[in-house]
N, CA, C and O atoms as a GROMACS GRO file, in nm:
protein
  228
    1MET      N    1  -1.474   0.410   0.146
    1MET     CA    2  -1.279   0.374   0.107
    1MET      C    3  -1.284   0.474  -0.015
    1MET      O    4  -1.320   0.466  -0.132
    2GLY      N    5  -1.249   0.536   0.038
    2GLY     CA    6  -1.202   0.616  -0.126
    2GLY      C    7  -1.082   0.572  -0.242
    2GLY      O    8  -0.981   0.503  -0.225
    3ALA      N    9  -1.128   0.632  -0.353
    3ALA     CA   10  -1.039   0.557  -0.427
    3ALA      C   11  -0.864   0.579  -0.416
    3ALA      O   12  -0.778   0.497  -0.451
    4ASP      N   13  -0.849   0.668  -0.376
    4ASP     CA   14  -0.695   0.647  -0.340
    4ASP      C   15  -0.630   0.593  -0.292
    4ASP      O   16  -0.516   0.568  -0.332
    5THR      N   17  -0.719   0.530  -0.117
    5THR     CA   18  -0.733   0.395  -0.064
    5THR      C   19  -0.638   0.280  -0.134
    5THR      O   20  -0.528   0.225  -0.121
    6CYS      N   21  -0.760   0.282  -0.219
    6CYS     CA   22  -0.833   0.131  -0.296
    6CYS      C   23  -0.632   0.169  -0.376
    6CYS      O   24  -0.512   0.146  -0.360
    7LYS      N   25  -0.678   0.201  -0.414
    7LYS     CA   26  -0.488   0.232  -0.455
    7LYS      C   27  -0.384   0.186  -0.365
    7LYS      O   28  -0.335   0.075  -0.343
    8TRP      N   29  -0.368   0.275  -0.330
    8TRP     CA   30  -0.268   0.281  -0.234
    8TRP      C   31  -0.302   0.099  -0.133
    8TRP      O   32  -0.239   0.078  -0.029
    9LEU      N   33  -0.383   0.016  -0.176
    9LEU     CA   34  -0.347  -0.065  -0.088
    9LEU      C   35  -0.314  -0.163  -0.182
    9LEU      O   36  -0.246  -0.257  -0.141
   10ASP      N   37  -0.365  -0.162  -0.355
   10ASP     CA   38  -0.383  -0.258  -0.490
   10ASP      C   39  -0.156  -0.237  -0.504
   10ASP      O   40  -0.060  -0.308  -0.533
   11ASP      N   41  -0.191  -0.059  -0.451
   11ASP     CA   42  -0.010  -0.075  -0.468
   11ASP      C   43   0.103  -0.128  -0.360
   11ASP      O   44   0.221  -0.146  -0.389
   12LEU      N   45   0.046  -0.149  -0.234
   12LEU     CA   46   0.082  -0.186  -0.116
   12LEU      C   47   0.170  -0.326  -0.140
   12LEU      O   48   0.289  -0.348  -0.115
   13VAL      N   49  -0.001  -0.471  -0.234
   13VAL     CA   50   0.003  -0.582  -0.214
   13VAL      C   51   0.069  -0.553  -0.398
   13VAL      O   52   0.115  -0.656  -0.446
   14ALA      N   53   0.073  -0.466  -0.464
   14ALA     CA   54   0.191  -0.462  -0.567
   14ALA      C   55   0.306  -0.488  -0.568
   14ALA      O   56   0.370  -0.565  -0.640
   15TYR      N   57   0.352  -0.389  -0.442
   15TYR     CA   58   0.474  -0.457  -0.403
   15TYR      C   59   0.471  -0.560  -0.329
   15TYR      O   60   0.413  -0.642  -0.400
   16TRP      N   61   0.501  -0.618  -0.213
   16TRP     CA   62   0.459  -0.720  -0.196
   16TRP      C   63   0.559  -0.810  -0.278
   16TRP      O   64   0.680  -0.829  -0.265
   17LYS      N   65   0.466  -0.859  -0.365
   17LYS     CA   66   0.410  -0.917  -0.508
   17LYS      C   67   0.578  -0.961  -0.566
   17LYS      O   68   0.638  -1.066  -0.587
   18ILE      N   69   0.618  -0.760  -0.577
   18ILE     CA   70   0.753  -0.745  -0.681
   18ILE      C   71   0.853  -0.832  -0.547
   18ILE      O   72   0.912  -0.939  -0.565
   19GLN      N   73   0.852  -0.776  -0.456
   19GLN     CA   74   1.003  -0.763  -0.355
   19GLN      C   75   1.010  -0.949  -0.349
   19GLN      O   76   1.112  -1.017  -0.339
   20ARG      N   77   0.843  -1.006  -0.361
   20ARG     CA   78   0.953  -1.178  -0.310
   20ARG      C   79   0.997  -1.244  -0.509
   20ARG      O   80   1.096  -1.305  -0.552
   21SER      N   81   0.865  -1.191  -0.581
   21SER     CA   82   0.926  -1.242  -0.729
   21SER      C   83   1.101  -1.142  -0.685
   21SER      O   84   1.167  -1.156  -0.788
   22GLY      N   85   1.143  -1.101  -0.636
   22GLY     CA   86   1.312  -1.088  -0.617
   22GLY      C   87   1.319  -0.967  -0.752
   22GLY      O   88   1.432  -0.922  -0.735
   23ASP      N   89   1.257  -0.890  -0.878
   23ASP     CA   90   1.309  -0.778  -0.888
   23ASP      C   91   1.245  -0.662  -0.807
   23ASP      O   92   1.136  -0.606  -0.792
   24LEU      N   93   1.348  -0.658  -0.773
   24LEU     CA   94   1.422  -0.560  -0.662
   24LEU      C   95   1.363  -0.406  -0.707
   24LEU      O   96   1.268  -0.339  -0.666
   25GLU      N   97   1.499  -0.376  -0.841
   25GLU     CA   98   1.439  -0.209  -0.836
   25GLU      C   99   1.345  -0.158  -0.928
   25GLU      O  100   1.347  -0.057  -0.999
   26LYS      N  101   1.228  -0.287  -0.904
   26LYS     CA  102   1.123  -0.255  -0.888
   26LYS      C  103   1.040  -0.230  -0.838
   26LYS      O  104   0.936  -0.170  -0.864
   27ALA      N  105   1.111  -0.311  -0.696
   27ALA     CA  106   0.999  -0.306  -0.604
   27ALA      C  107   0.985  -0.111  -0.525
   27ALA      O  108   0.904  -0.036  -0.471
   28VAL      N  109   1.177  -0.117  -0.588
   28VAL     CA  110   1.230  -0.041  -0.439
   28VAL      C  111   1.179   0.096  -0.512
   28VAL      O  112   1.134   0.171  -0.425
   29ALA      N  113   1.169   0.170  -0.680
   29ALA     CA  114   1.053   0.153  -0.715
   29ALA      C  115   0.923   0.233  -0.703
   29ALA      O  116   0.891   0.352  -0.706
   30ILE      N  117   0.850   0.087  -0.686
   30ILE     CA  118   0.722   0.176  -0.595
   30ILE      C  119   0.727   0.162  -0.471
   30ILE      O  120   0.644   0.235  -0.416
   31ALA      N  121   0.828   0.060  -0.354
   31ALA     CA  122   0.838   0.160  -0.227
   31ALA      C  123   0.906   0.318  -0.209
   31ALA      O  124   0.886   0.344  -0.090
   32MET      N  125   0.951   0.393  -0.250
   32MET     CA  126   0.998   0.484  -0.261
   32MET      C  127   0.860   0.603  -0.333
   32MET      O  128   0.838   0.719  -0.298
   33ARG      N  129   0.798   0.534  -0.424
   33ARG     CA  130   0.662   0.686  -0.455
   33ARG      C  131   0.596   0.586  -0.353
   33ARG      O  132   0.484   0.605  -0.400
   34LEU      N  133   0.573   0.500  -0.258
   34LEU     CA  134   0.482   0.503  -0.181
   34LEU      C  135   0.545   0.584  -0.051
   34LEU      O  136   0.464   0.646   0.019
   35GLY      N  137   0.644   0.588  -0.026
   35GLY     CA  138   0.694   0.655   0.102
   35GLY      C  139   0.679   0.763   0.079
   35GLY      O  140   0.699   0.840   0.173
   36LEU      N  141   0.629   0.835  -0.080
   36LEU     CA  142   0.593   0.963  -0.080
   36LEU      C  143   0.517   1.059  -0.069
   36LEU      O  144   0.518   1.174  -0.025
   37GLU      N  145   0.396   0.936  -0.154
   37GLU     CA  146   0.242   0.962  -0.206
   37GLU      C  147   0.255   0.929  -0.006
   37GLU      O  148   0.316   1.013   0.060
   38LEU      N  149   0.196   0.813   0.061
   38LEU     CA  150   0.131   0.758   0.169
   38LEU      C  151   0.264   0.870   0.334
   38LEU      O  152   0.378   0.849   0.377
   39SER      N  153   0.149   0.983   0.366
   39SER     CA  154   0.248   1.051   0.456
   39SER      C  155   0.156   1.077   0.608
   39SER      O  156   0.120   1.195   0.606
   40GLY      N  157   0.132   1.043   0.670
   40GLY     CA  158   0.016   1.186   0.709
   40GLY      C  159  -0.092   1.106   0.656
   40GLY      O  160  -0.089   0.986   0.629
   41THR      N  161  -0.170   1.174   0.646
   41THR     CA  162  -0.333   1.149   0.661
   41THR      C  163  -0.384   1.052   0.561
   41THR      O  164  -0.478   0.974   0.548
   42ALA      N  165  -0.252   1.102   0.479
   42ALA     CA  166  -0.341   0.922   0.420
   42ALA      C  167  -0.328   0.776   0.466
   42ALA      O  168  -0.412   0.688   0.448
   43LEU      N  169  -0.135   0.756   0.568
   43LEU     CA  170  -0.110   0.689   0.616
   43LEU      C  171  -0.193   0.636   0.674
   43LEU      O  172  -0.210   0.517   0.644
   44HIS      N  173  -0.251   0.676   0.744
   44HIS     CA  174  -0.394   0.670   0.814
   44HIS      C  175  -0.472   0.642   0.821
   44HIS      O  176  -0.522   0.584   0.917
   45ALA      N  177  -0.555   0.694   0.637
   45ALA     CA  178  -0.689   0.629   0.685
   45ALA      C  179  -0.696   0.475   0.556
   45ALA      O  180  -0.790   0.409   0.510
   46VAL      N  181  -0.456   0.468   0.526
   46VAL     CA  182  -0.460   0.237   0.521
   46VAL      C  183  -0.466   0.176   0.661
   46VAL      O  184  -0.538   0.081   0.692
   47ARG      N  185  -0.395   0.233   0.730
   47ARG     CA  186  -0.438   0.134   0.872
   47ARG      C  187  -0.561   0.149   0.845
   47ARG      O  188  -0.617   0.042   0.819
   48ILE      N  189  -0.643   0.267   0.839
   48ILE     CA  190  -0.801   0.242   0.903
   48ILE      C  191  -0.835   0.133   0.765
   48ILE      O  192  -0.874   0.022   0.803
   49GLU      N  193  -0.829   0.146   0.653
   49GLU     CA  194  -0.886   0.013   0.568
   49GLU      C  195  -0.880  -0.159   0.607
   49GLU      O  196  -0.956  -0.257   0.605
   50LEU      N  197  -0.713  -0.119   0.646
   50LEU     CA  198  -0.667  -0.229   0.647
   50LEU      C  199  -0.670  -0.330   0.781
   50LEU      O  200  -0.626  -0.445   0.783
   51PHE      N  201  -0.761  -0.226   0.946
   51PHE     CA  202  -0.825  -0.293   0.976
   51PHE      C  203  -0.974  -0.371   1.038
   51PHE      O  204  -1.029  -0.456   1.108
   52LYS      N  205  -0.985  -0.213   0.908
   52LYS     CA  206  -1.151  -0.277   0.903
   52LYS      C  207  -1.172  -0.430   0.855
   52LYS      O  208  -1.246  -0.511   0.910
   53ARG      N  209  -1.085  -0.454   0.735
   53ARG     CA  210  -1.063  -0.555   0.663
   53ARG      C  211  -1.005  -0.734   0.715
   53ARG      O  212  -1.029  -0.855   0.707
   54CYS      N  213  -0.919  -0.636   0.768
   54CYS     CA  214  -0.915  -0.792   0.960
   54CYS      C  215  -0.998  -0.816   0.986
   54CYS      O  216  -1.019  -0.937   0.979
   55PHE      N  217  -1.088  -0.747   1.028
   55PHE     CA  218  -1.226  -0.786   1.133
   55PHE      C  219  -1.361  -0.756   1.023
   55PHE      O  220  -1.457  -0.712   1.086
   56LYS      N  221  -1.377  -0.764   0.941
   56LYS     CA  222  -1.482  -0.771   0.866
   56LYS      C  223  -1.552  -0.906   0.898
   56LYS      O  224  -1.476  -1.002   0.907
   57LYS      N  225  -1.665  -0.925   0.913
   57LYS     CA  226  -1.705  -1.066   0.972
   57LYS      C  227  -1.771  -1.080   0.800
   57LYS      O  228  -1.828  -1.182   0.763
   0.00000   0.00000   0.00000
């Protein structure tokens, strides 16, 4: 797994935690940045990594 993929997964988890905490301004800032960064191939890499982690034994 590439360093970028790990960073994006960490950022997605951070987004979820911040959004759940109620800090919507910070959550929107993360979501906007991720939306710009995660397109095409990058998003595909994150999906593959999530799939691998879900079925890891």
